[in-house]
N, C-alpha and C positions, 0 to 999 in steps of 0.2 A: 209910599206909593198912594197914600190917600184913603186907605181902607182900615176900618177897625179890625183887630186881629181876632179871628174866630177859631183858627186851626192851631194845633200845638206843634211846636218845632221838635220833632223827635227823630227826624231823618238825619243821620250822620253823613259824612262825605261818601262813605262806602255804600250806604243805603241809596243815596241819590244816584250814584253811578249804576247801582244794581238794577234800578227800574228800567233805565234805557238799555242796558246790556241785555236784560231779560226780554224786552220788547223786540229789539233787533233780532236776538235769538238765532244764532247761526245754524243750530241743528234743525230747528223748525223751518227756517227760511230755505236752507239748502235742500233738505229732504223733500220739501213741498214743490220746489221749482226745478230740481236737477233734471228731471225728464224733459222739460221744455228745452233746456240748454243743450241736451244731447242732440236734439234735432235742429237747433238754431245756433250753429257754429261749432258744436262739439267741444272736445277737450281744449282746443286753442282758445276759444272764447270763454269757456268755463274757468280756465286758469288765468289767462292774461286779461280777460275781461274783468274778472274779480279784482285783480290788482289795479287796473285803470280806474274802474268805477269807485273802488274804495278810496283812492286818492281824491277823486272829485267830491265824494261825499264828505271827506275831511274838510274841504273848503266850505261846504255848506254848513257843517257842524261848527267850524271855527267862527263863521260869521254869526250863526245863531247864538253861539256861546257868548260872544261879545255883547249881543243884545240882551241875553239873559242876565248878564252881570249888571247891566244898566237898569233893567226892569224886572227884578226877581219876584214875579207874582204868579198866582195860579192861572190867571188869564193868559199869560205867556204870549202867544203869537198875536191874538186879536188885541190884547192890551197894548203891546208894543207897536202894532200897526197904527192904533189910534193915537199914540203919543208921537210917532215918528212922521206922520203925515203932515204936510204943509197946509193942505186944504182938504175939505170934505172928510174930516177925521171919522165922523160917524159912519160914513159909507165904507171906508177902508176897513174899519174895525168890524163892521157888520159882515161883510163878505168873507173876511179872513176867519172870523169866528165860526161861520156856518160851514165853510170848507173844512176847517179843522174838526168840527163836530161830526159831520157826515163821514169824513175820512177815518176818524177814530172808531166810530160806530161800525163802519165797514170792516175795519181791521179786526175788531173784536169778534164780529160775525164770521169772518173768513178764517180766523185762527181757531175758533171753536169748531167750525165745520171741518177744518183740516184734522183737528184732533179726533173728532168723531169718525172721520174716514179711516184714520190710521188705527183707531181702536177696533173698528170692524175688520180691518185687514189682519190685525193680530188674532182676533177671534176666529176669523176664517182659516188662519194657519193652524191654530190650536184645535179647532173643531171643523174639519173640512165640510161637514154637512150643513154648516151655518150658511144661511142665505142673506147676502148683503142687499139691502133695499134703500132707496132714497128716504122712505118714511122712517126707517130705523136711524139713519144718519141724522135727520132732523130731530128726532126724539132724544138721541144721545147728546146732541148739541144743546138742546134745551136743559138737560140735566147738568151739563158742564157749566152753562151760564148761571144756573141756580146756585151751584156750589161756589162759583167764583164771586157771586154777589154776596153770599153769606160770609165768605172770608173778608170781603171788603167792608162789610157792615160793622165789623168789630174794630178795635182801635187801630190807629195807624201804626202802632208798635207791632201788631201782629203782621200787618202787611210788610213792614220793614224786615221782620224775621223771615217771612216767606220769600222775599226777594233776595235776602242773603243766601238762603238755602238754594235758591234757583241759580245763583251765580256758580256755586260749587257744583250743583247738578250739571250745569252746562259744561263747565271746565273739565270735571272728572269724567263726565259722559263722553266728551269729545276725545279725551285721552284714551279711554277704554275702547271706543270705536276705532280710532286711528291705530292704536297698538294692535288690535285684533286684525285689522285689514293689512297691516304691515308684516306681522309675525306669522300668522296662521297660514295664509295661502302659499302654495308652493310655486305659483306662477304670478308674475306681475308684468304689466305692460312695459316695454322699453322706454327710455327717457325721451326718445323721438316721438312717442305717442302724444306728448304734450302739445305738439304742433299739428296734430291730426285735425282736419277741418271737415265738418259735415253740414250740409244744408238740406234738411228734409222739411222745410217750412212750406214747400210747394211753390215758392217764388224762385225764379231762375237767377235772379241777381244775388250773387253770393255776399256782396257787401251788405245788402239789405238784410239778408238772413243773419249775418254776423251782428249787425246793429241790434236786431231783435234779441239776440242772445245776451246782450248787455242787461236786459231786463231781469235776468236771474239774480244778479247782484243788487240791482235797484229795488226789486221786490223785497229783498232781505233787509236792506238798510232803510227801514222806516221806523218811526216811533221814538226816535231819540229825543224828541221834544218832551218826552216823559219827565226828564230831569228838570226841564223848564217849568212844567206844570206843578211839580212838587216843591217849588221854591219856597212857598210860604210855610212849608213843614220841614224845611232843611236848615240846619244851623249854619251860620256864615254863608248864606245863600249866594251872595254876590260873588263868591269865589268857588264854593263847592258845586253849585249848579252848572256853571260853565265847564268846570273840570269834569263833572259827571258826564256831560255830553261828549267831550273830547275823548275821555278814556273809554267810554262805551264804544265809540266808533273805532278807535285805534285797536283796542283789544279784540273786537269782533272781526276786524279786517285781518289781523294776524292769525287768530285761531280758526277763522273761517277758511283761510287759504290752506292751512294744514289739513283740515277736514276735506276740502275740495280735492286736494292732491291725492289723499288716501283713497277717496272714492273713485277718482278717475283712473288711477293706476291699478285698481283692483278689478276693473271691468274685465270679464272673460270674453263673452260673445257680445260684441257691440250691438249688432242688429237685434238679437234676442232681448237684450237688456233694454234697449230704446223702445221696443214695442210692448214691454211689460206694463201692467196697469200702474205699478209703483216702481220705477227703475232703481232707486236707491235700495229698496227692500230686496229686489232681485239681485243686486250686487252683493248684499249681505248673505243671501241664501247661497249663491254660486260660490262665493269666496270662503264662507265660514260654516256652511251647513245650516239646515233648518232650525235645529235646536238653539244654536248660538244666535242666529238671526232673530229669533223670537225674543230672546233676552235683550238684545240690543234695541229691538223695536220698542220695548218698554221704556228705554231711555229717551227715545225720540218722542213718544207719547207724553212722558213727563215734562219734557222741554216745551212741548206745545201747550200743555195745561198751564205751566208757569207763565208762558208768553201771554196767554189770554187773560190771566189774572192781572198781570202788570198793565196790559192794554186797558182793562176795565178801570183800574186805579187812575190811570192818566186821564181817561175819558171822563171819569167822575169829577176830577178837579177842574177840567175845562167847563163842564156843565155848571158846576158850583160857581165858578168865576163869571161865566157868561150870564147866568141868572142874577148874580149879584148886581150886575149893571142893567138888569131889566130887559135883556135881549131875547128871552125865551118865553113861550107861553107858560103861565104858572110859575113865573120866576120866583115869587115869594116862597113857594113850596120847595123848589129845587136848591135854593141857596141856604136853607135852614140847616143847622148843625145839631146833632144829638148832644144833649147836655151830659150824657153819661160817657159816650165814647169819643166826643169831640171830632166826629167824622160826619160828612154830609150824607147821611144814610139815604134820604129820599133821592138824592142825585145818583147814588149807587144803583138803586133799583130802576131808575130811568135808563142808566147806562147798561143795564142787563136786559130791559124790555125792548129797547130799540134794536139791538142786534138780533133778538129773537124774531122781531117783525121782519127783518131782512132775510132771515134764514127760512122762514115759512114757505116762500115760493119754491124752495128746493124740494118740498114735499111732492110737488107735481112735476117740476121741471128743473133739471140742473142748469139748463141754459138761462132760465129766469133768475135763478140764484146768482149765477155769474154776472148777469147784467146788473143786478142790484149792488153787489159788493165790488164791482169793478171800479167804482169811484174811490175806493179806499186809497190807493197809492196816488192817484191823480189829485184827489182832494187834499191829501196831506202835503204833497210836495208843492202844490200851489200855495197852500197856507204857509209853508216854510218860506216860499219865495217872496211873498208880499212884504213882510217887515224888512227882509234883507234888501229888497229893491228900494223901499222907502228910506232905509238907512243910507243907501248908496246916493240918493238924491239930496240928502240932508247935509249941508255944509257945517252946521254947528252941533253935530251929534255929541252928546256928553257921555263918554264911556264910563263904565264902572271900573272897579279895581282890576278885573280880568279883561284885558283888551289887547288888540292887535297893533296898537300904535299907528305909525304912518302907513302900515300895510293894510289897514282896515278896509279902505275903499277898493283896493286891488283884489283882496280876498272876496269881498262882497260881489264884485263884478264877475269874477270867475264862477262864484256860487250861482248867481242869477243865470249866467249863460248855460251852466250845466242843468239847472232846473228846467229851463225852457226846452233844451234839447231832449232831456229825458222824458218830459211830459209829452212832447211830440211823439216819441217812441211809444209811450204808454197808450196813445190813442190811435196809432196806425194799425192796419190789419196785421194779425200775427200768424195767419195760416191761409193757404190758398188750396183749393178754391174757397172763396168766401161764401159761406152758407149761413143759415139761421143759427146753427150750433157753433160754427167757427167764427162768427162775426164778433169783433171786438166792441163790446157795448160801453166801454169807458166814456167815449165822447157823448153818447146818448145820455148816460147816467149823469155826467157832469152838466150837460145842457139842462136837464130836468132840475137839478139842484140850483143852478144859477137862475133859471127861469122863476122858480118858486121864491128864491131869495129876493129877486128883483121886484116881482109883483108885490111881495110882502113889504119890501122897503118903501116903494112908492105909495102903497095903499095906506099904511099906518106907521111903520117903523121910523121913517125919517123924521116924524114929528115928535116922537117920544124917546128915541135912542140917539144920543149924541156922542157915543163912544164911552170909554171908561169914565166912571163917576168918581168924583172926589168928595169924600165925606167931611172935609174940613182941613184946617191946618194940621201940621204934625202934632202939636200939643192937644188940639181938640180931638183928633183921631185917637191919640194915646189914651185919652180919658174915656173913650168909648170901648176900648179893648175889652172883650168879653172873657178873656182868660188871663 
């Protein structure tokens, strides 16, 4: 790919799969967004929307996997965008890189904040006199980011071990939660409940409310580019990275559907559950009792912590690669690698500091925090869409060992179509009446990011950043390898 090797290849096929599976994180995703889905479509959209969106995300993942096989680098999306563009490679690469960066930073911030919220929910159940405040949530989030940064500071081998543990935590945790919800309650909803439709979004159009409900699954299925970003640390990356992407999406789709069904059919009082501050927790309490619910809540919190750790790992590699090509302020600093651990330690701490900056507005206003991190999903999916769109336009695309053959363009076209549709949904109003607190700030946040990136590009970047840098011929680069 034109770069001297600085990172060690210690990620096996399972490790590569584990990071994307952990970032997708069905437990974290479903428990965080289930309440929204109860009001936007109800069981019909929670169940069948999960199935439909999972299939569409598989198309996105397959197209990304094909590109990952052709360009297995830490730069991932922005690198492949620069290579696949016919013209203006620097600009395509620049915008993709910054969308990817802010999307990942927003994801790390949102996951840490969600974990802090559920930690406080657990403390509140354990000690009813405990007072939940926004300031405590921000403080707990800061501690979480610090611990995740420390874990990422050490060798990639430690990160791989933690991601392996996270896979089993997710799978065993899912089995425990599902088994408890199936076996313990004496009453479950009938099979016909799966088609029950609810529209409490405030919008009178039921179709619109149902479309908004699809966001529950879309919010969950983000971050599978983590396998792509870990390519330079994965053995046989041209095969194992794309397989990691596909397996993570497929296994998450299946296990997530099982968890979704268990939660839906365990609902006792729909209106009471939907109005609860944390509907999935209310389901656990109603179905299993307070004691068991608290134990299962620890599984959820653990899943969120693992998710944030993997998010930060992926974000670190994107920062490392983007800086390697001189696209970030202080690039020389961020792409340096520790001689002892062979990890980009300085990039790790930047990947921890940026989410903390995004979280801080939550100290004063949850609405402000929502506005800042709302670019997470929009930024990521736009970053996914750019290289896939460019691959679709390229007639002489040179695939890697893992490829879709003659179906490559068809899959890419479906993927781009879904990305456009889902991004429109991400930016539409999600509740009515639209107020300062209910307003969807995603388009505003996206506009701010694009405005800054555009001003920066025309001011200085276009003269010094031409996309991915080549350090020489393969033989010359091999001679530069630092490990």
